N, C-alpha and C positions, 0 to 999 in steps of 0.2 A: 402186726395183725394184730387188730384189737378185736376184742371179745366184750359183748355187752350182756351182762349178766340179768336177766329175767328173771324174775322170783315167782310168775305168774304161768300157770300150764292150761293153755285151753284145749278141751280134748271133746269129741261127740260121744253122746251119750245122755241119761239122766241120774240124777243124785238117787239114792236110797229114799226112801220114804221119810225117816229121820231126819236126812239131809236136806230132802225137800220141804217139808215142815219148819226146821230150823232156819233155813236160809230164807223163806217168806217172811218169817215171824221177825227176824232179827234185820229184815230191810222195810221193815214196818207194813209189811202186806199181811193181809188176812190168812189166818191157820186154816187148813183142811183138815177134816177127819182123816185119820189114819188109813180107814177104809177106803175113802172117796181117793186118797193118793195114790192107793194099791191100784185101785182098780184104773187110774188116769195113766199113770206114766208108762205103761206098756204100750199104751197106742202111742204115744209121741210119734210125730211123722218125724222129726227130725228136733235134736235138743244139742246143747253143751253144756258143759261143767266147768266152771275156771277154780283151778286149785292153786293154794298158796301153801308151800310147805307141807305138801300133803294132804289139805284139806280143803273140802271143798267152802268156796267162798261167793259163788257168783254163778247164776245159771241163767237158762232160756232156754224155750220150749217153742217148735210149732206144732200145731195141731190142726185136722182137717180130714178131708176128704182124699186127698192125694190128687185132685184133679180142677174142681172148680172153685172150692173155697179152704183158703187157708186163716189161721188165727194165730198171731205171735203172744205168748203168753209167759209167764213167770219170770220174765225179765228182772234180774233183781243183784246187786252187790253188796256185800255185808259193810256197812257203814264204815267201819274202820279202813275200807278198801277204798272208797268212792273218791272221786274226783283225780283219778289217774288215767282216765280212758279205758277202763275195763269194761263199763256198759258198751262203749262204742264199739269194743273189740266182740263182746258177745253179737250185738247188732251185726255187725260186718260178717261174723259167721254164719248168721240165720241167714239174713239177706242174700248171700253169696249161695246158700246153698237152695236157695228157692228160684232164684235165677237160672242154677245150674240144672234143677231137676223138675220144678213146677211149668206147667202149661202156660202160653204166653196171654192166654186168655182168662187165668186163673184171678181170684177175689181176696186179696191180703189185707186181712182187716188185725188191729188191735187196739187196745183202751189205753190211754196215755194218762198215765196220774201227775197231774201236777206240772212242774219244770220238766218231767220226762218227755213232755213233746216236743221241747227242742232238740232234744237226743234223736228223735223219731224223725223229726222233720229232715234231718241231712241223710235218712236214709229212702227219700222220698213217700214217706206218709203225710197226708195231707189230712186237714180239719174236715169230715164227713157236711157238717154245717154247711158250711162253703157251696158245697155242692148239692144241695136240696133233702140233704138225707140229714137224720140223725140216729146217733147211736143210742141204744135202749138196753135194758138189761133186765134180768129177773133173775132172784136169789130162791133156792128151793125152801120151802116152808120146813121148820124144824119136825113137823109129823106129817102124816098123810092128812091133804085136803078133802076136805067133805067131798060128798059127789056134788058135780055141778057148780063147784066154789070157785070159779073163774073168777078174777075181780072185775067188776062192774065199773064203766068208765065216769 
């Protein structure tokens, strides 16, 4: 009998606030305030954490309303472990859970940074611009906005 040693363990859940922030910044994603991460992580619809020798080195989460809209976020792998198909393992776990539990009419979105688009395309994601849509975003300002201060076009 042949045994293949796999030093990586993928399990459902979310990392601690500290590990979440470290994983994001190690992978080149923006940092999030500890208070924001502490609010966000318990609201994860489904998440996975990838560990190597007991240390979190990757993660991915699904957020959403549980019925009509979901977004895949925070997919990342520490640079020292990239290039080993680990992002694919994370995405497979996330999309398997969506296929198992999300309604057939659910809309699933994500933001693809750089070459990560090629990974997401393998899981059926397509560029919204080719379908007459355009992805948009807004980052909250550092302080409260003055009353009635919506940006003018």
